[in-house]
C-alpha positions in Angstrom: 30.2 39.4 -2.6 28.9 42.8 -0.4 30.8 44.9 2.1 29.9 46.4 5.5 31.5 48.4 7.4 30.7 47.3 11.2 32.1 49.0 14.7 33.0 46.7 17.7 34.5 48.6 20.5 34.7 51.3 18.7 36.4 50.5 15.6 36.0 49.9 12.0 36.0 46.6 10.5 35.2 46.4 6.8 33.9 43.1 6.3 32.3 41.2 3.5 28.6 39.0 3.6 26.6 37.3 1.0 24.6 40.0 -0.7 21.7 40.6 0.6 23.4 40.1 4.3 24.4 43.0 5.1 22.1 44.0 7.6 21.8 40.7 9.5 26.0 41.0 9.8 25.9 44.2 11.7 23.0 43.3 14.1 25.5 41.2 15.0 28.4 43.3 15.3 26.4 45.5 16.7 25.1 42.9 19.4 29.0 41.7 20.5 29.2 45.4 20.7 26.6 45.7 23.3 28.4 42.5 25.1 31.9 43.9 25.0 30.5 47.5 26.3 28.2 45.8 29.1 31.7 44.0 30.1 33.0 46.8 30.2 30.7 48.9 32.4 30.8 45.1 34.5 34.9 44.9 35.0 35.9 48.5 33.2 39.5 49.3 31.6 41.0 45.2 31.4 42.1 45.4 27.4 40.6 45.1 24.5 42.3 41.5 24.1 40.3 40.4 27.4 37.4 42.5 26.3 37.0 40.3 23.6 37.9 37.2 24.9 35.3 37.6 27.5 32.8 38.5 25.4 33.4 35.7 23.1 33.0 33.0 25.9 29.9 34.7 26.7 28.2 34.7 23.3 29.6 30.5 23.0 27.7 30.7 27.0 24.7 31.9 25.4 25.3 29.9 22.1 25.2 27.0 24.3 22.3 27.3 26.6 20.4 27.6 23.4 21.6 24.3 22.2 20.7 23.0 25.3 16.6 24.2 25.3 16.8 23.1 21.5 18.1 19.7 22.2 15.1 20.1 25.1 12.6 21.0 23.1 13.4 18.7 20.2 13.1 15.9 23.6 9.8 17.5 23.7 8.7 17.8 20.2 9.1 13.6 19.4 7.8 13.0 22.6 4.2 14.9 22.0 4.9 12.9 18.3 5.1 9.4 19.9 2.0 10.0 22.3 0.4 11.8 19.2 0.6 8.7 16.7 -0.2 6.8 20.2 -3.4 8.2 20.2 -3.6 8.0 16.9 -3.4 4.4 16.8 -5.7 4.1 19.6 -8.1 6.1 17.7 -8.7 3.9 15.6 -8.4 0.7 17.2 -11.6 2.0 19.0 -13.2 3.2 15.9 -13.1 0.2 14.8 -14.4 -1.5 17.7 -17.1 0.7 18.0 -18.2 -1.1 14.0 -17.7 -4.0 14.9 -20.1 -3.0 18.0 -22.7 -1.4 15.6 -23.1 -4.4 13.1 -23.4 -6.7 16.2 -26.3 -4.3 17.9 -27.7 -4.3 14.2 -27.8 -7.5 13.7 -29.2 -8.8 16.9 -32.0 -6.3 16.2 -32.5 -7.9 12.8 -32.7 -11.2 14.7 -35.2 -9.7 16.5 -37.1 -7.5 14.5 -37.5 -11.0 11.6 -38.4 -13.2 15.4 -41.3 -10.6 15.9 -41.9 -11.2 12.7 -42.4 -14.4 12.6 -44.5 -14.4 15.7 -46.3 -11.6 14.5 -46.9 -13.8 11.6 -48.2 -16.9 13.7 -50.2 -15.3 15.5 -52.4 -13.5 12.1 -52.5 -17.7 11.1 -54.0 -18.6 14.9 -57.2 -16.3 14.1 
């Protein structure tokens, strides 16, 4: 376990984290410190505990909004996947129908060619 010192609201806290996560933890602490400073700028000196609670509520609000957006994007992604699957299924059906029609057209062309060939032979035999 790594140890890192972070400064939040002018106080230094020694925290443990997984090795390699030091910079991440420092970034989180810096973001929390920025939120607290922003609240202090808006509300003035209202007490450290109250600032900390307000910062926590602000972070939870951001988290709730992020979760709402994530759920919305997941639903949109699910919808797009379903639409894609339907389009692929329809494309496959169309390809099968096109192949069937081409086969039918080839059969008809073959029948016409055979009939023309017979008529040509008959015409030659008549002469």
